[in-house]
N, CA and C of each residue as an Amber inpcrd file, in Angstrom:
protein
   738
  69.5740000 128.0800000  49.1490000  70.6650000 128.8200000  48.5370000
  71.2050000 129.8560000  49.5230000  72.3960000 130.3450000  49.2250000
  72.9920000 131.3610000  50.0850000  72.1580000 132.6280000  50.1080000
  71.6400000 133.0130000  48.9250000  70.8110000 134.2240000  48.8520000
  69.5010000 134.0290000  49.6060000  68.9060000 132.8300000  49.5010000
  67.6620000 132.5560000  50.2130000  67.8510000 132.5920000  51.7130000
  68.9560000 132.0170000  52.1810000  69.2420000 132.0400000  53.6160000
  69.4530000 133.4710000  54.1040000  70.1440000 134.2870000  53.3070000
  70.3800000 135.6830000  53.6950000  69.0620000 136.4490000  53.7820000
  68.1410000 136.1760000  52.8380000  66.8240000 136.8190000  52.8830000
  66.0850000 136.4400000  54.1670000  66.1100000 135.1620000  54.5150000
  65.4350000 134.7100000  55.7320000  66.0630000 135.3160000  56.9780000
  67.3870000 135.4520000  56.9850000  68.0470000 136.0960000  58.1160000
  67.5320000 137.5180000  58.3150000  67.3980000 138.2470000  57.2080000
  66.9010000 139.6310000  57.3000000  65.4650000 139.6610000  57.8140000
  64.6450000 138.7130000  57.3570000  63.2560000 138.6730000  57.8060000
  63.1720000 138.3680000  59.3060000  63.9790000 137.4300000  59.7790000
  63.9910000 137.1170000  61.2150000  64.4430000 138.3220000  62.0170000
  65.4520000 139.0350000  61.5280000  65.9290000 140.2240000  62.2360000
  64.8460000 141.3020000  62.2960000  64.0300000 141.4040000  61.2490000
  62.9110000 142.3600000  61.2570000  61.8990000 141.9770000  62.3380000
  61.5830000 140.6970000  62.4180000  60.6540000 140.2420000  63.4560000
  61.2360000 140.4900000  64.8420000  62.4980000 140.1900000  64.9920000
  63.1760000 140.3440000  66.2860000  63.1330000 141.8050000  66.7400000
  63.3020000 142.7290000  65.7850000  63.2890000 144.1610000  66.1220000
  61.9150000 144.6170000  66.6020000  60.8640000 143.9270000  66.1360000
  59.4930000 144.2940000  66.5110000  58.9500000 143.4560000  67.6640000
  59.7760000 142.6500000  68.2850000  59.3120000 141.7020000  69.2920000
  58.7040000 142.4120000  70.5000000  57.5070000 141.9640000  70.8730000
  56.8400000 142.5260000  72.0510000  57.5830000 142.0950000  73.3160000
  57.6570000 142.9630000  74.3300000  58.4070000 142.6150000  75.5530000
  57.9370000 141.3270000  76.2190000  56.6490000 140.9700000  76.0560000
  56.1400000 139.7740000  76.7110000  56.3440000 138.4970000  75.8660000
  56.7840000 138.6250000  74.6440000  56.9250000 137.4650000  73.7680000
  58.2660000 136.7900000  73.9920000  58.2380000 135.4880000  74.2230000
  59.4560000 134.7020000  74.4110000  60.1720000 134.5890000  73.0690000
  61.4290000 135.0390000  72.9570000  62.1340000 134.9920000  71.6700000
  62.3780000 133.5780000  71.1560000  62.2520000 132.5910000  72.0360000
  62.3780000 131.2100000  71.5900000  61.0840000 130.6240000  71.0750000
  59.9890000 131.3530000  71.2310000  58.6740000 130.8380000  70.8460000
  57.9270000 131.8660000  70.0030000  58.5460000 132.2650000  68.8840000
  57.8810000 133.1340000  67.9190000  57.0910000 132.2000000  67.0070000
  55.8150000 132.0320000  67.3170000  55.0260000 130.9430000  66.7580000
  54.0740000 131.4130000  65.6610000  53.9230000 130.5280000  64.6590000
  52.9150000 130.6460000  63.5980000  52.8920000 132.0230000  62.9450000
  54.0900000 132.5030000  62.6270000  54.1800000 133.7690000  61.9000000
  53.4770000 133.6670000  60.5530000  53.3770000 132.4570000  60.0070000
  52.6940000 132.2930000  58.7140000  51.2130000 132.6790000  58.7950000
  50.6400000 132.6920000  60.0000000  49.2630000 133.1690000  60.1630000
  49.1820000 134.6870000  60.2390000  50.3080000 135.3500000  60.4250000
  50.3100000 136.7780000  60.7270000  50.7740000 137.6400000  59.5660000
  51.5290000 137.0760000  58.6340000  52.0730000 137.8570000  57.5300000
  51.1080000 137.8690000  56.3480000  51.1190000 138.9710000  55.6070000
  50.3280000 139.0550000  54.3770000  50.8380000 138.0490000  53.3610000
  49.9710000 137.6640000  52.4550000  50.3280000 136.6470000  51.4630000
  51.5490000 137.0550000  50.6440000  51.6300000 138.3150000  50.2580000
  52.7160000 138.7650000  49.3920000  54.0850000 138.7050000  50.0590000
  54.1280000 138.7550000  51.3900000  55.4080000 138.7480000  52.1010000
  55.5590000 137.5510000  53.0310000  54.7570000 136.5170000  52.7900000
  54.7350000 135.3890000  53.7280000  55.8010000 134.3670000  53.3530000
  57.0420000 134.6900000  53.6950000  58.1780000 133.8330000  53.3730000
  58.1150000 132.5030000  54.1190000  57.5360000 132.4910000  55.3270000
  57.4250000 131.2420000  56.0920000  56.4960000 130.2620000  55.3740000
  55.3600000 130.7520000  54.9100000  54.4110000 129.8830000  54.2080000
  55.0050000 129.3390000  52.9130000  55.7490000 130.1840000  52.1940000
  56.3560000 129.7250000  50.9380000  57.3440000 128.5940000  51.1890000
  58.1160000 128.6880000  52.2630000  59.0440000 127.6080000  52.5800000
  58.2840000 126.3600000  53.0250000  57.2800000 126.5430000  53.8800000
  56.5370000 125.4050000  54.4290000  55.8100000 124.6130000  53.3610000
  55.4530000 125.2600000  52.2440000  54.7030000 124.5850000  51.1840000
  55.5480000 124.3570000  49.9330000  56.8550000 124.4700000  50.0510000
  57.7380000 124.1980000  48.9130000  57.5390000 122.7550000  48.4540000
  57.4240000 122.5070000  47.1460000  57.1230000 121.1520000  46.6520000
  58.0980000 120.0800000  47.1510000  59.3840000 120.3790000  47.1920000
  60.3500000 119.3720000  47.6340000  60.1260000 118.9930000  49.1020000
  59.7910000 119.9800000  49.9130000  59.5500000 119.7160000  51.3300000
  58.2630000 118.9200000  51.5260000  57.2200000 119.2740000  50.7760000
  55.9700000 118.5290000  50.8930000  56.1320000 117.0920000  50.3980000
  56.9620000 116.8810000  49.4090000  57.2130000 115.5160000  48.9460000
  57.9160000 114.7060000  50.0340000  58.8490000 115.3340000  50.7470000
  59.5050000 114.6540000  51.8620000  58.4960000 114.2910000  52.9420000
  57.5330000 115.1810000  53.2100000  56.5170000 114.8900000  54.2130000
  55.5620000 113.7960000  53.7340000  55.2720000 113.7860000  52.4450000
  54.4220000 112.7170000  51.9150000  55.0940000 111.3620000  52.1120000
  56.3930000 111.2860000  51.9020000  57.1320000 110.0340000  52.0900000
  57.1460000 109.6150000  53.5550000  57.1430000 110.5830000  54.4530000
  57.2040000 110.2930000  55.8870000  55.8290000 110.0050000  56.4850000
  54.8000000 110.7470000  56.0290000  53.5080000 110.7460000  56.7170000
  52.3600000 110.1880000  55.8930000  52.5660000 109.9940000  54.5920000
  51.4850000 109.5050000  53.7600000  50.9180000 110.5940000  52.8750000
  49.8530000 110.2920000  52.1140000  49.3490000 111.2250000  51.0950000
  48.6020000 112.4340000  51.6370000  48.1100000 112.3780000  52.8710000
  47.3110000 113.4650000  53.4410000  48.0860000 114.0850000  54.6020000
  48.4930000 115.3340000  54.4280000  49.4200000 115.9610000  55.3760000
  48.8860000 117.3240000  55.8130000  48.9710000 117.5770000  57.1100000
  48.6010000 118.8570000  57.7120000  49.8580000 119.6080000  58.1300000
  49.8800000 120.9070000  57.8130000  50.9250000 121.7780000  58.3540000
  50.4850000 122.1910000  59.7480000  51.2360000 121.7560000  60.7510000
  50.8200000 121.8980000  62.1440000  51.2210000 123.2480000  62.7480000
  52.4890000 123.6500000  62.5750000  52.9170000 124.9160000  63.1740000
  54.2610000 125.3470000  62.6000000  54.5530000 126.6290000  62.7760000
  55.8820000 127.1580000  62.4700000  56.4290000 127.8360000  63.7230000
  57.7480000 127.8630000  63.8090000  58.4060000 128.4800000  64.9630000
  59.7190000 129.0940000  64.4990000  59.9660000 130.3170000  64.9240000
  61.2480000 130.9710000  64.6780000  61.9710000 131.0590000  66.0100000
  63.1880000 130.5590000  66.0290000  63.9420000 130.4620000  67.2750000
  65.3010000 131.1190000  67.0470000  65.5100000 132.2450000  67.6980000
  66.7560000 132.9870000  67.5770000  67.5190000 132.9150000  68.8850000
  68.7170000 132.3430000  68.8240000  69.6130000 132.4020000  69.9770000
  70.7310000 133.3750000  69.6260000  70.7010000 134.5860000  70.1860000
  71.7240000 135.5780000  69.8490000  73.0730000 135.1930000  70.4520000
  74.1510000 135.8460000  70.0160000  75.4650000 135.5480000  70.5960000
  75.4560000 135.6580000  72.1150000  76.0720000 134.6610000  72.7450000
  76.1400000 134.6230000  74.2100000  74.7660000 134.6670000  74.8540000
  73.8010000 134.0110000  74.2600000  72.4480000 134.0770000  74.8030000
  71.6110000 132.8930000  74.3850000  70.3100000 133.0280000  74.6210000
  69.3860000 131.9430000  74.3200000  69.3490000 130.9260000  75.4420000
  68.1810000 130.3380000  75.6510000  68.0230000 129.3570000  76.7210000
  68.4970000 127.9820000  76.2820000  69.0030000 127.2380000  77.2250000
  69.2670000 125.8230000  77.0000000  67.9380000 125.0840000  76.9670000
  67.7670000 124.1850000  75.9980000  66.5590000 123.3660000  75.9010000
  66.9320000 121.9490000  76.3140000  66.3870000 121.4340000  77.4160000
  66.8090000 120.1170000  77.9080000  66.3100000 118.9830000  77.0140000
  66.8240000 117.7960000  77.2540000  66.4030000 116.6220000  76.5020000
  64.8920000 116.4370000  76.6270000  64.2550000 116.1660000  75.4680000
  62.8100000 115.9660000  75.4740000  62.4010000 115.2390000  74.1980000
  61.1400000 114.8370000  74.1420000  60.5180000 114.2970000  72.9450000
  59.3340000 115.1920000  72.5710000  59.0130000 115.2300000  71.2680000
  57.8720000 116.0080000  70.8090000  56.6110000 115.1450000  70.8430000
  55.5130000 115.6930000  70.2880000  54.2770000 114.9250000  70.1960000
  54.4640000 113.6480000  69.3860000  53.5820000 112.6970000  69.5800000
  53.8150000 111.3490000  69.0790000  53.7550000 111.2120000  67.5720000
  53.0600000 112.1030000  66.8540000  52.8550000 111.9050000  65.4140000
  53.5210000 112.9920000  64.5610000  54.1530000 113.9540000  65.1590000
  54.7150000 115.0690000  64.3950000  55.9900000 114.6770000  63.6620000
  56.2560000 115.3840000  62.5690000  57.5720000 115.4050000  61.9400000
  58.0610000 116.8410000  61.9970000  59.2630000 117.0360000  62.4960000
  59.8220000 118.3580000  62.6840000  60.9320000 118.6020000  61.6740000
  60.8070000 119.6950000  60.9240000  61.8250000 120.1050000  59.9630000
  62.5570000 121.2980000  60.5670000  63.8510000 121.1370000  60.7260000
  64.6970000 122.1180000  61.4150000  65.5890000 122.7510000  60.3650000
  65.3270000 124.0220000  59.9850000  66.0390000 124.6880000  58.8940000
  66.9890000 125.7270000  59.4700000  68.2740000 125.5590000  59.1890000
  69.2910000 126.4830000  59.6900000  69.3380000 127.7290000  58.8250000
  69.2810000 128.8910000  59.4490000  69.4460000 130.1540000  58.7380000
  70.8380000 130.7330000  58.9520000  71.5660000 130.2090000  59.9140000
  72.9710000 130.5330000  60.1570000  73.7610000 129.2340000  60.1440000
  75.0750000 129.3480000  60.1520000  75.8900000 128.1660000  60.4090000
  75.5630000 127.6650000  61.8150000  75.2840000 126.3810000  61.9250000
  74.8850000 125.7970000  63.2070000  75.9230000 124.7590000  63.6250000
  76.4010000 124.8970000  64.8410000  77.3580000 123.9620000  65.4330000
  76.9530000 123.7120000  66.8800000  77.5380000 122.7130000  67.5370000
  77.2300000 122.5260000  68.9630000  77.5620000 123.7510000  69.8110000
  78.5330000 124.5580000  69.3520000  78.9680000 125.7000000  70.1460000
  77.9460000 126.8350000  70.1590000  77.1510000 126.9770000  69.0990000
  76.2040000 128.0990000  69.0900000  74.7580000 127.6350000  69.2430000
  74.5780000 126.4720000  69.8350000  73.2300000 126.0380000  70.1900000
  72.6000000 125.0740000  69.2120000  73.4260000 124.3340000  68.4720000
  72.8980000 123.3460000  67.5400000  72.1910000 122.1970000  68.2480000
  71.3390000 121.5080000  67.5170000  70.5420000 120.4250000  68.0900000
  71.3940000 119.1870000  68.2980000  71.1150000 118.4590000  69.3830000
  71.7010000 117.1400000  69.6490000  70.5530000 116.1330000  69.6070000
  70.7200000 115.0790000  68.8490000  69.6620000 114.0810000  68.6710000
  70.2230000 112.7010000  68.9930000  69.4490000 111.9090000  69.7330000
  69.8650000 110.5600000  70.0940000  69.3070000 109.5870000  69.0530000
  70.1570000 109.0610000  68.1720000  69.6540000 108.2560000  67.0460000
  69.1390000 106.8890000  67.5000000  68.0880000 106.4320000  66.8150000
  67.5570000 105.1000000  67.0520000  66.5420000 104.9990000  68.1690000
  66.5080000 105.9780000  69.0500000  65.6330000 105.8620000  70.2170000
  64.1760000 106.2090000  69.9200000  63.8950000 106.7060000  68.7110000
  62.4980000 106.9260000  68.3410000  61.7340000 105.6130000  68.2570000
  62.4560000 104.5020000  68.0640000  61.7970000 103.1970000  67.9620000
  61.3120000 102.6890000  69.3090000  61.7120000 103.3280000  70.3900000
  61.3270000 102.8920000  71.7370000  60.0700000 103.5780000  72.2580000
  59.4820000 104.4650000  71.4360000  58.2660000 105.1480000  71.8680000
  58.5580000 106.1740000  72.9530000  57.5610000 106.4140000  73.7980000
  57.7330000 107.3800000  74.8740000  58.6920000 106.8220000  75.9110000
  59.7000000 107.6060000  76.2450000  60.7260000 107.1470000  77.1700000
  60.2850000 107.3290000  78.6200000  60.8140000 106.4970000  79.5170000
  60.4710000 106.6670000  80.9360000  60.9890000 107.9990000  81.4620000
  60.2130000 108.6200000  82.3110000  60.5910000 109.9080000  82.8750000
  60.6150000 109.8320000  84.3950000  61.3690000 110.7560000  84.9730000
  61.4930000 110.8320000  86.4250000  60.7710000 112.0780000  86.9210000
  60.2720000 112.0320000  88.1360000  59.5860000 113.1710000  88.7390000
  60.6030000 114.2630000  89.0630000  60.2640000 115.5130000  88.7680000
  61.1200000 116.6370000  89.1080000  60.3080000 117.6780000  89.8680000
  61.0050000 118.4680000  90.6500000  60.3570000 119.5230000  91.4330000
  60.7320000 120.9210000  90.9580000  61.8980000 121.0690000  90.3050000
  62.3950000 122.3780000  89.9340000  62.8150000 122.3820000  88.4630000
  62.7590000 123.5750000  87.8370000  63.1680000 123.6960000  86.4380000
  64.6030000 123.2360000  86.2190000  65.4590000 123.4410000  87.2120000
  66.8620000 123.0660000  87.0730000  67.0420000 121.5550000  86.9020000
  66.0080000 120.7890000  87.2510000  66.0880000 119.3360000  87.1340000
  65.5850000 118.8240000  85.7860000  65.1860000 119.7290000  84.8780000
  64.6200000 119.2910000  83.6140000  65.5700000 118.4160000  82.8180000
  66.8850000 118.7050000  82.9120000  67.8410000 117.9370000  82.1170000
  67.8710000 116.4710000  82.5130000  67.4030000 116.1520000  83.7130000
  67.4070000 114.7570000  84.1640000  66.0010000 114.1680000  84.2140000
  65.0360000 114.8180000  83.5420000  63.6580000 114.3350000  83.6070000
  63.5050000 112.9760000  82.9450000  64.2120000 112.7510000  81.8280000
  64.1990000 111.4210000  81.2210000  65.0880000 110.5110000  82.0430000
  64.5720000 109.3350000  82.3960000  65.2740000 108.4140000  83.2920000
  66.3240000 107.6360000  82.4900000  67.4780000 108.2790000  82.2670000
  68.4920000 107.6860000  81.3930000  69.0160000 106.3550000  81.9180000
  69.0520000 106.1880000  83.2300000  69.5960000 104.9410000  83.7690000
  68.7760000 103.7360000  83.3400000  67.4890000 103.9470000  83.0490000
  66.6510000 102.8520000  82.5700000  66.9280000 102.5080000  81.1060000
  67.6940000 103.3540000  80.4350000  68.0150000 103.1290000  79.0340000
  69.4610000 102.7000000  78.8380000  70.1510000 102.4200000  79.9230000
  71.5160000 101.9180000  79.8200000  72.5970000 102.9750000  79.8680000
  72.2470000 104.2260000  80.1950000  73.2430000 105.2920000  80.2970000
  73.5210000 105.5840000  81.7670000  74.7730000 105.8590000  82.0700000
  75.1290000 106.1710000  83.4510000  74.6470000 107.5680000  83.8460000
  74.7610000 108.5240000  82.9420000  74.3700000 109.9010000  83.2440000
  74.2060000 110.6590000  81.9360000  73.8760000 111.9500000  82.0270000
  73.6300000 112.7300000  80.8190000  74.8930000 112.9200000  79.9910000
  76.0560000 112.8790000  80.6280000  77.3030000 112.9960000  79.8690000
  77.4500000 111.8230000  78.9020000  77.0820000 110.6430000  79.3480000
  77.1350000 109.4750000  78.4690000  76.1140000 109.5960000  77.3370000
  74.9720000 110.1960000  77.6320000  73.9610000 110.4160000  76.5950000
  74.5160000 111.3420000  75.5210000  75.1360000 112.4390000  75.9330000
  75.6840000 113.4000000  74.9910000  76.7340000 112.7650000  74.0930000
  77.5260000 111.8560000  74.6510000  78.5600000 111.1860000  73.8620000
  77.9550000 110.3000000  72.7800000  76.7530000 109.7910000  73.0200000
  76.1010000 108.9070000  72.0550000  75.2670000 109.6710000  71.0280000
  75.0790000 110.9600000  71.2380000  74.1770000 111.7540000  70.3900000
  74.8420000 112.1820000  69.0870000  74.0070000 112.4930000  68.1110000
  74.4400000 113.1430000  66.8730000  74.2980000 114.6530000  67.0770000
  75.3580000 115.3890000  66.7820000  75.3690000 116.8360000  66.9980000
  75.2520000 117.5290000  65.6420000  74.1970000 118.3190000  65.4860000
  73.9670000 118.9760000  64.2060000  75.1070000 119.9370000  63.8700000
  75.5640000 119.8400000  62.6250000  76.4700000 120.8230000  62.0260000
  75.8890000 121.1540000  60.6690000  75.2820000 122.3300000  60.5440000
  74.5360000 122.6940000  59.3460000  75.0090000 124.0320000  58.8090000
  74.9860000 124.1540000  57.4930000  75.2670000 125.4320000  56.8370000
  73.9530000 126.1800000  56.6340000  73.9960000 127.4940000  56.4400000
  72.7520000 128.2450000  56.1970000  71.9770000 127.6600000  55.0120000
  70.7020000 127.3880000  55.2330000  69.8600000 126.7780000  54.2080000
  69.7350000 125.2790000  54.3240000  70.6000000 124.6320000  55.0990000
  70.4760000 123.1870000  55.3180000  69.2580000 122.8860000  56.1850000
  68.7200000 121.6830000  56.0140000  67.5640000 121.2630000  56.8110000
  67.7820000 119.8510000  57.3200000  67.1940000 119.5540000  58.4630000
  67.2140000 118.2080000  59.0370000  65.8100000 117.8840000  59.5310000
  65.4260000 116.6230000  59.4130000  64.1070000 116.1730000  59.8520000
  64.3050000 115.1460000  60.9560000  63.5920000 115.3290000  62.0700000
  63.6720000 114.2980000  63.1060000  62.2790000 113.8230000  63.5150000
  62.2390000 112.5710000  63.9040000  61.0040000 111.9260000  64.3520000
  60.5520000 112.5600000  65.6610000  59.2400000 112.6140000  65.8680000
  58.6940000 113.2540000  67.0670000  59.2230000 112.6260000  68.3500000
  59.5090000 111.3240000  68.3240000  59.9200000 110.6550000  69.5470000
  61.4320000 110.4380000  69.6200000  62.1720000 111.0950000  68.7290000
  63.6310000 111.0860000  68.8440000  64.0440000 112.0780000  69.9270000
  64.6880000 111.6310000  70.9970000  65.0990000 112.5630000  72.0470000
  66.0890000 113.5880000  71.4850000  65.8850000 114.8640000  71.8420000
  66.7610000 115.9100000  71.3410000  66.8430000 117.0490000  72.3520000
  67.8970000 117.8480000  72.2270000  68.1100000 118.9860000  73.1230000
  69.0010000 119.9860000  72.3950000  69.2070000 121.1370000  72.9990000
  70.1730000 122.1020000  72.4760000  70.7010000 122.9440000  73.6310000
  71.9370000 123.4240000  73.4730000  72.5550000 124.2630000  74.4870000
  72.2760000 125.7320000  74.1950000  72.6690000 126.6140000  75.0990000
  72.6200000 128.0430000  74.8110000  73.6790000 128.3450000  73.7570000
  73.6280000 129.5440000  73.2070000  74.6370000 129.9720000  72.2440000
  75.8440000 130.5080000  73.0010000  76.9380000 129.7690000  72.9520000
  78.1380000 130.1620000  73.6780000  79.1260000 130.9450000  72.8160000
  78.7580000 131.2480000  71.5800000  79.6280000 132.0270000  70.7070000
  79.4150000 133.5220000  70.9500000  80.4520000 134.2910000  70.7830000
  80.3620000 135.7330000  71.0150000  80.0600000 136.5100000  69.7420000
  80.1650000 135.8600000  68.5870000  80.0430000 136.5960000  67.3270000
  79.0980000 135.9410000  66.3310000  78.3180000 134.9310000  66.7410000
  77.4480000 134.2240000  65.7980000  76.0720000 134.0050000  66.4000000
  75.0350000 134.3790000  65.6570000  73.6670000 134.0450000  66.0540000
  73.3570000 132.6090000  65.6670000  72.2520000 132.0880000  66.2010000
  71.7470000 130.7850000  65.7710000  70.2610000 130.9440000  65.4980000
  69.9600000 131.3660000  64.2470000  68.5890000 131.5600000  63.8240000
  68.1260000 130.3190000  63.0700000  66.9880000 129.7740000  63.4780000
  66.4480000 128.5980000  62.8020000  64.9460000 128.7860000  62.5800000
  64.4660000 128.1470000  61.5410000  63.0390000 128.0600000  61.2610000
  62.6260000 126.6160000  61.4770000  61.6260000 126.4020000  62.3290000
  61.1690000 125.0580000  62.6710000  59.7500000 124.8880000  62.1410000
  59.5570000 123.8680000  61.3160000  58.2570000 123.5720000  60.7220000
  57.8070000 122.1970000  61.1820000  56.5280000 122.0880000  61.5550000
  56.0140000 120.8110000  62.0550000  54.7890000 120.3810000  61.2280000
  54.7530000 119.1010000  60.9060000  53.6840000 118.5200000  60.0910000
  53.1440000 117.2820000  60.7970000  51.9260000 116.8690000  60.4370000
  51.3560000 115.6480000  60.9830000  50.3620000 115.0570000  59.9830000
  50.0170000 113.7810000  60.1160000  49.0250000 113.1930000  59.2130000
  47.6840000 113.9030000  59.3360000  47.0220000 114.1170000  58.2110000
  45.7340000 114.8140000  58.2270000  44.6510000 113.9970000  58.9200000
  44.8770000 112.6980000  59.1140000  43.9030000 111.8750000  59.8300000
  43.8290000 112.2240000  61.3140000  44.8620000 112.9120000  61.8260000
  44.8550000 113.3410000  63.2240000  43.9040000 114.5250000  63.3950000
  43.0650000 114.5180000  64.4220000  42.1710000 115.6640000  64.6350000
  42.9500000 116.9200000  65.0020000  42.4100000 118.0940000  64.7200000
  43.0920000 119.3440000  65.0710000  43.3770000 119.4140000  66.5760000
  44.5370000 119.9730000  66.9030000  44.9540000 120.0540000  68.2990000
  44.4900000 121.3340000  68.9830000  44.2390000 122.3800000  68.1990000
  43.7970000 123.6340000  68.8070000  44.9040000 124.3190000  69.5830000
  44.5300000 125.3380000  70.3390000  45.4820000 126.0430000  71.1740000
  45.6220000 127.5070000  70.7810000  46.5010000 128.1930000  71.4870000
  46.7020000 129.6390000  71.3190000  48.1840000 129.9470000  71.2790000
  48.5480000 130.9330000  70.4570000  49.9250000 131.4080000  70.3960000
  49.9380000 132.9090000  70.6300000  51.0980000 133.3890000  71.0760000
  51.2300000 134.8150000  71.3380000  51.7690000 135.5310000  70.1020000
  51.0920000 136.5960000  69.7190000  51.5150000 137.4100000  68.5760000
  52.8690000 138.0420000  68.9130000  53.8430000 137.8270000  68.0350000
  55.1880000 138.3140000  68.3160000  55.2400000 139.8330000  68.4570000
  54.3230000 140.5320000  67.8070000  54.4280000 141.9920000  67.7250000
  53.5560000 142.7190000  68.7340000  52.3300000 142.2350000  68.9810000
  51.4410000 142.9730000  69.8800000  51.2140000 142.2860000  71.2260000
  51.7440000 141.0800000  71.3900000  51.6280000 140.3930000  72.6710000
  50.2950000 139.7340000  72.9340000  49.3360000 139.8530000  72.0060000
  48.0220000 139.2460000  72.1890000  48.0610000 137.7630000  71.8330000
  47.1220000 137.0080000  72.3960000  47.0360000 135.5820000  72.1000000
  46.0090000 135.3480000  70.9990000  46.4190000 134.6390000  69.9350000
  45.5290000 134.3500000  68.8150000  45.3480000 132.8420000  68.6670000
  44.2360000 132.4530000  68.0550000  43.9220000 131.0340000  67.9040000
  44.8260000 130.3870000  66.8600000  45.4370000 129.2920000  67.2530000
  46.2990000 128.5330000  66.3530000  45.4450000 127.7640000  65.3450000
  45.8360000 127.8250000  64.0670000  45.1390000 127.0960000  63.0140000
  46.1030000 126.1380000  62.3250000  45.5690000 124.9790000  61.9250000
  46.3250000 124.0410000  61.1010000  45.7760000 124.1150000  59.6760000
  46.5990000 123.6810000  58.6960000  46.1930000 123.7880000  57.2990000
  46.5360000 122.5100000  56.5510000  45.6140000 122.0940000  55.6860000
  45.8170000 120.9110000  54.8660000  46.6980000 121.3060000  53.6780000
  47.8700000 120.6840000  53.5630000  48.8180000 121.0740000  52.5070000
  49.0320000 119.9620000  51.4790000  48.5680000 118.7490000  51.7890000
  48.6210000 117.6470000  50.8310000  47.3850000 116.7740000  51.0000000
  46.8010000 116.3470000  49.8820000  45.7110000 115.3950000  49.9450000
  44.4160000 115.9890000  50.4480000  43.6570000 115.1750000  51.1840000
  42.3250000 115.5660000  51.6480000  42.2620000 115.5840000  53.1700000
  41.2230000 116.2660000  53.6680000  41.0560000 116.4570000  55.1120000
  39.5710000 116.3680000  55.4430000  39.2360000 115.7000000  56.5300000
  37.8360000 115.5480000  56.9220000  37.4540000 116.4360000  58.0970000
  38.3600000 117.3040000  58.5350000  38.1080000 118.1230000  59.7220000
  37.8530000 119.5930000  59.3880000  37.7810000 119.9300000  58.1160000
  37.4710000 121.3020000  57.7470000  38.6440000 122.2550000  57.7850000
  39.8750000 121.7320000  57.8040000  41.0250000 122.6260000  57.7570000
  41.0910000 123.3120000  56.3940000  41.5150000 124.5580000  56.4030000
  41.6340000 125.3270000  55.1710000  43.0010000 125.0920000  54.5220000
  43.0990000 125.2860000  53.1870000  44.3780000 125.0300000  52.5190000
  45.4090000 126.1440000  52.6910000  44.9940000 127.3410000  53.0900000
  45.9290000 128.4430000  53.3270000  45.4260000 129.2510000  54.5220000
  46.3000000 130.0790000  55.1110000  45.8620000 130.9280000  56.2200000
  45.3030000 132.2740000  55.7850000  45.2380000 132.5430000  54.4830000
  45.0170000 133.9150000  54.0240000  43.5640000 134.3650000  54.0690000
  42.6300000 133.4290000  54.1200000  41.2170000 133.8010000  54.1720000
  40.6200000 133.6180000  55.5640000  41.4760000 133.3850000  56.5590000
  41.0010000 133.1520000  57.9250000  41.3650000 134.3410000  58.8080000
  40.4020000 135.0780000  59.3190000  40.7350000 136.1850000  60.2240000
  41.3000000 135.6500000  61.5400000  42.2100000 136.4170000  62.1210000
  42.7400000 136.0390000  63.4230000  41.6580000 136.1450000  64.4880000
  41.6090000 135.1330000  65.3640000  40.6850000 135.1460000  66.4940000
  41.5260000 135.3120000  67.7440000  41.2780000 136.3890000  68.4800000
  42.0600000 136.6690000  69.6730000  41.3430000 136.1580000  70.9230000
  42.1520000 135.7750000  71.9100000  41.5970000 135.3170000  73.1800000
  41.0450000 136.5160000  73.9550000  40.1480000 136.2520000  74.8990000
  39.4450000 137.3480000  75.5700000  40.3550000 138.1640000  76.4770000
  41.4080000 137.5240000  77.0420000  42.3410000 138.3370000  77.8130000
  43.4340000 138.8340000  76.8720000  44.0410000 139.9410000  77.2110000
  44.9260000 140.6260000  76.2770000  46.3350000 140.0540000  76.2760000
  46.8880000 139.8020000  77.4320000  48.2880000 139.3960000  77.5160000
  48.4250000 138.2380000  78.4930000  49.6190000 137.6370000  78.4780000
  49.8750000 136.5290000  79.3980000  49.6630000 136.9520000  80.8510000
  49.9870000 138.2180000  81.1640000  49.8550000 138.6860000  82.5320000
  48.4030000 138.8480000  82.9640000  47.4660000 138.8210000  81.9930000
  46.0680000 139.0720000  82.2960000  45.2740000 137.7900000  82.5460000
  45.9160000 136.6220000  82.4590000  45.1840000 135.3590000  82.5670000
  44.4430000 135.2330000  83.8990000  45.1100000 135.6470000  84.9390000
  44.5170000 135.4900000  86.2740000  43.3560000 136.4470000  86.4590000
């Protein structure tokens, strides 16, 4: 709803205002592990019955909530995300909190190519070459411009959602608008039969790295995942910040 989208916009702006200098604004991860139950708007959306039913249809009766991500591209800002594929078994739900168009960093998805599995990739030496990492010439495209012409470009209103397959190639541009943000909530799910992936995320507010947890949201689980994040204390990594790894 319009009111629900406006509430989420305010919540994202609150997080953005508290963002630690070392936290990448494009990778505000697993906030649902960090918020109290009473104010955990991310968890409420991730476990909404209609959304879980969609995941059951896609993934089967046993479903794990894998991760959440808040991605804000402010006006005239935000990084370009080159063409890529996600993990092999994930389903990604992309929820627009603002009007989303190609001009303000909306997603571009290449339809039908999820059926081809992992796409061939080319060796790169520099970050600037990431856009050409997928070997498009092996897929019948002359160059990335031809790929863009074949893609579906998201146009979403606040509160709209889109689901894409993990192996559907997708990308997004920077926000080229001067007066519009592009705030999105990204939710990822996977079959509960998949073993936990583990890993660490950076706390948006204090810059510390905490252990990523997955949660069983439908059916049964044999790996000991908990049904909610509220009874699990955060486990922090031994080094304090990204700069302390070395």
